C-alpha positions, 0 to 999 in steps of 0.5 A: 134213636131218641135218648134222655139227657140230663141237663147241666153245662153247655155241651154238644156239637149243636151249641155253637156260639163263639161270641158267648161265654157260658155266662152270656157275656161276649168273648173278646178276640175270638176269631169266630166273632169276626166271622159272625159279624162279617156274615151279618154285614154281608147279609144286611148289604144283600138285603138292602140291595134286594130292597132297592131292586123292589123299590125300583120295580114297584115305581109309583105304587111304592107309597101305597104298598108301603102304607099297606104293608105298614098297616099289616105289620102293625096289626101283626104286632098287635095280634102277636102281643095279644097272643101272649096270655097276661097271666104268663107275663105275671107268672114270669115276673113272680118267679124270676126273682126266686130262681138262681144260677147254680155253679159247682166246682170240686176235684177238677170238675165243674158244672152249672145249672139252675135252682129255686127257692123252696122256703123262707129258710133260703133252701134251694132245690136243684138237680143232683146231677149238677152236683155230681158232675161238678164235684160239689160233693167232694172234699173241697167242692164248692157251690155258688149261686147267683141270683136274678139281680147279679149278687152271688152267695156261697151255698152249703150242700144240705143233701143229695138224693141221686135216686130221684136226682134231687139236691138241696142247697142253702144260702145265707139269709142276706140273699132274701130269695123269695120262696116259690109257691108249689102246686097242689098234688094232682092239680097239674093238667095236660094242656095247661100253659107252663113256663120253664125258668132257668139259666140255659147256656148260662143266660140267667133268668131266661123264660120259655113257654109251652104246655104240659104234653103228658103226665106220668111219663116213664123216662130213664135218668142215669140208672133210674126210671122216673115218672116225669111231667112232659112239656114242649117248653124249650129246655136246654143245657143250664135249665137243669134244676129250675122250675117248671111253672103254671100260669099261677106261678106255682112250681109243677116240677123241676126241669131235669132232662130232654129227648134228643134224636142222635144227640142233635139237641132239644126237639121240643120234648123235655121232662121234669120231676113232678113237684109232689116227688121233689117236695117229699125228697126235699123235705126228707133231705132238709129234716136230715141236714138242717 
């Protein structure tokens, strides 16, 4: 049965990566790392052996075949490069500097996700479930953010709204985050290309592409039902709170959940809170909390 799952820290049996810390760095001395390396070496040896057999079999036709294969490979490479819309490349370059990794810890708990600057006062929008699961709202709870260039700053929790799954943070002016432009209300269209930006599995600055699959999709997140933007852009644990942006670099929603089949992980159906709701909630929180 398909279920909607809020996204925060990496979890689940389908997240198997012994080589990586949650922040994407290698883990020294992990037995699985040696096993992965051994498997990769065996695959390379098998591939080399297979290529050697093919080379012997084709004999004098090898040079001509190699030339044709080279030409085909070049053409495929050019086609693949041309298939990436230039506006999405520009949108990614515009958006990434305004997106942060969010790390929350308190009360013996911790969680991580993403967020983005919503104004020039260094307010950051993220998901409330990240703050809740990480104990950020508890006495002694702390929130840190890391920018796309690796700088870290303490963040103040301005306010939360569990009903909409939105929280607002604020970092010092020295962070210098670039506020992301917001899409106009009602401007998002089914079929338009979008990018999901964030820190899936702790891999900061990750950008994945897709389209808007549906609008006003009713999903249940926690105890509340939401009208969401559905997308097939790859969304994984850690993307929570990050922006879903259009080809103009405008935020159309906040990545919040994925549909899974029996907890098997992402199946290409993700959900984002529409930017109209995000903006309204964030403005209310900022108005009350500064």
